[in-house]
C-alpha positions in Angstrom: -76.2 -59.8 19.1 -77.6 -63.3 19.5 -76.2 -65.9 17.1 -77.9 -68.9 15.7 -75.6 -71.7 14.4 -77.1 -74.5 12.2 -74.9 -77.6 11.8 -75.6 -80.5 9.5 -74.4 -83.8 11.0 -71.2 -85.5 10.0 -71.5 -88.0 7.2 -73.3 -91.2 8.1 -72.6 -94.7 6.7 -75.8 -94.6 4.7 -74.7 -91.2 3.3 -71.5 -92.9 2.2 -73.5 -95.7 0.7 -75.8 -93.2 -1.2 -78.9 -94.5 0.5 -82.0 -92.7 1.7 -81.6 -92.5 5.5 -84.7 -90.5 6.5 -85.8 -91.6 10.0 -83.6 -94.8 9.9 -81.0 -94.8 12.6 -77.4 -95.8 11.6 -73.8 -95.0 12.6 -71.6 -92.2 11.3 -69.1 -93.2 8.7 -65.6 -93.9 9.9 -62.9 -91.3 9.8 -64.9 -88.3 10.9 -62.8 -87.3 14.0 -60.6 -84.7 12.2 -63.7 -83.0 10.8 -65.4 -83.0 14.2 -62.3 -81.3 15.7 -62.4 -78.6 13.0 -66.1 -78.0 13.5 -65.6 -77.8 17.3 -63.0 -75.0 16.8 -65.6 -73.0 14.8 -68.6 -73.7 17.0 -66.9 -73.1 20.3 -65.2 -69.9 19.2 -68.6 -68.6 20.4 -70.2 -69.0 23.8 -73.0 -71.5 23.2 -75.9 -71.1 25.6 -78.4 -73.7 24.2 -78.1 -76.7 22.0 -80.9 -78.5 20.2 -80.6 -81.8 18.4 -82.6 -84.2 16.3 -83.4 -87.5 18.0 -81.7 -89.4 15.2 -78.5 -91.2 16.2 -76.3 -89.5 13.6 -77.2 -86.0 14.9 -76.7 -86.9 18.6 -73.4 -88.5 17.9 -72.3 -85.4 16.0 -73.1 -83.4 19.1 -71.1 -85.8 21.2 -68.2 -85.9 18.8 -67.7 -82.1 18.7 -68.0 -81.9 22.5 -65.0 -84.2 22.8 -63.0 -81.1 21.7 -64.6 -78.8 24.3 -62.5 -79.2 27.5 -64.9 -77.1 29.6 -68.3 -78.8 29.1 -69.9 -82.1 28.1 -73.3 -82.7 26.6 -76.2 -83.9 28.8 -79.1 -85.0 26.5 -82.6 -83.9 27.7 -85.6 -85.1 25.8 -88.4 -82.7 24.9 -90.9 -85.3 23.4 -93.3 -87.3 25.5 -91.7 -90.8 26.0 -90.1 -92.7 28.8 -86.8 -91.0 28.2 -88.4 -87.7 29.1 -90.2 -88.8 32.2 -87.6 -91.2 33.5 -84.3 -90.4 31.9 -84.0 -86.6 32.1 -81.7 -85.1 34.7 -82.1 -81.3 34.7 -80.0 -80.3 37.8 -77.1 -79.3 35.5 -74.0 -77.5 36.7 -71.3 -75.6 35.0 -69.7 -78.7 33.5 -72.9 -79.7 31.7 -74.3 -78.4 28.4 -78.0 -79.3 28.1 -78.7 -80.7 24.7 -82.5 -80.6 24.0 -83.5 -83.6 21.8 -86.7 -83.7 19.7 -88.2 -85.6 16.8 -89.3 -82.2 15.4 -85.7 -81.8 14.1 -85.5 -85.2 12.4 -84.8 -85.5 8.8 -87.8 -85.7 6.5 -89.4 -89.0 6.5 -88.7 -90.7 3.1 -91.5 -93.3 3.4 -91.0 -96.2 0.9 -87.7 -94.8 -0.3 -85.9 -95.3 3.0 -83.0 -97.6 2.7 -83.0 -97.6 -1.1 -79.9 -96.6 -3.1 -80.4 -93.2 -4.8 -79.0 -94.2 -8.2 -81.1 -97.4 -8.3 -84.2 -95.3 -7.4 -83.6 -93.1 -10.4 -83.3 -96.1 -12.6 -86.5 -97.5 -11.3 -88.7 -94.4 -11.2 -87.0 -92.0 -13.5 -84.8 -89.0 -12.9 -87.6 -86.4 -13.1 -89.9 -88.1 -10.6 -87.1 -88.6 -8.1 -86.0 -85.0 -8.5 -89.6 -83.9 -7.6 -89.6 -86.2 -4.6 -86.3 -84.8 -3.4 -86.5 -81.1 -4.2 -90.1 -80.1 -4.8 -91.6 -78.1 -1.9 -95.0 -79.8 -2.1 -94.5 -83.2 -3.6 -93.8 -86.0 -1.2 -92.1 -89.4 -1.9 -94.5 -92.4 -1.6 -95.6 -92.7 2.0 -93.2 -89.9 3.1 -93.0 -86.2 3.9 -92.7 -83.3 1.5 -90.5 -80.3 2.4 -93.7 -78.4 3.2 -94.5 -81.1 5.8 -91.0 -80.6 7.3 -91.4 -76.9 7.3 -94.6 -77.1 9.4 -93.0 -79.1 12.2 -89.7 -77.2 12.2 -91.5 -73.8 12.1 -93.6 -74.7 15.1 -90.5 -76.0 17.0 -88.5 -72.9 16.1 -91.1 -70.5 17.4 -91.5 -72.4 20.6 -87.8 -72.8 21.5 -84.9 -71.2 19.6 -86.7 -68.0 18.7 -87.5 -67.4 22.4 -83.9 -68.2 23.4 -82.5 -65.8 20.8 -84.8 -63.0 22.0 -83.3 -63.4 25.4 -79.8 -62.9 23.9 -78.7 -66.5 24.0 -76.5 -68.1 21.3 -78.1 -71.2 20.0 -76.7 -74.3 18.2 -79.1 -76.6 16.2 -77.7 -79.9 15.0 -79.9 -81.6 12.5 -80.2 -83.3 9.1 -80.3 -81.8 5.6 -83.9 -81.2 4.9 -84.7 -80.1 8.4 -82.0 -77.4 8.2 -83.2 -76.4 4.7 -86.7 -75.9 6.2 -85.3 -73.6 8.9 -83.2 -71.7 6.4 -86.3 -71.2 4.3 -88.1 -69.7 7.2 -85.3 -67.4 8.4 -84.2 -66.2 5.0 -87.8 -66.0 3.6 -86.8 -68.2 0.6 -89.6 -68.9 -2.0 -91.1 -72.3 -2.5 -89.3 -72.4 -5.9 -85.9 -71.2 -4.8 -85.5 -73.5 -1.9 -84.9 -76.3 -4.3 -81.5 -74.7 -5.0 -80.4 -74.6 -1.4 -77.9 -77.4 -0.4 -75.9 -77.9 2.8 -72.9 -80.2 2.8 -72.2 -82.7 5.5 -70.8 -80.9 8.5 -71.9 -77.6 6.9 -72.2 -74.8 9.4 -74.3 -71.7 9.0 -74.3 -68.6 11.3 -77.1 -66.1 11.6 -76.8 -62.8 13.5 -79.9 -61.0 14.8 -80.6 -57.6 16.5 -82.5 -57.2 19.7 -85.8 -57.1 17.7 -84.9 -60.4 16.0 -84.3 -58.8 12.6 -81.7 -60.8 10.6 -78.5 -58.7 10.3 -76.2 -61.1 8.5 -75.5 -64.7 7.7 -72.3 -66.6 7.1 -71.7 -70.0 5.6 -68.7 -72.0 6.9 -68.7 -74.3 3.9 
């Protein structure tokens, strides 16, 4: 049975500061090593065949950090999007020591527009709790200049069909490392969650989900390591 593992990145500094990170790149918060080691034990208890990561720094570093505790293989980041890193930086002649990690903006966190960098509590004081709640959890309402969850679902659904779904059909075990709303969008698609109920779905930092499928890609079970 092919397995899909969804992993939210380790806590970033802006998460610690309670700021909207969105597409802003910043470091992970200090003191994440022990959590990375625990995650590695869970993730690598399975044979991982394919890894996909958001292009944001916090996701790629999370991949790198958990692979520190995999003595057999190390990550080699391969870019899927059209940019100089794809045309000039990719090295695809991998061997048994390499684990290709396919990097794409399609897995980036939702773009928070004008909210990026702002403190979440200060945003509530400025705009009101109800409006901020709609921006953060409504399926269709986007923050000013940013993306709604519906927008995120469009790009993640297209990515999922093009890459992980095909890998799973071949019997591969797949790991996706991404941000909160990106993973919520993928979960919505897999579990067929309604537009209303997806507002209740939360994944903690370093939260790990496992999905098992049969040979016809029917969902058999899910498990939350939270």
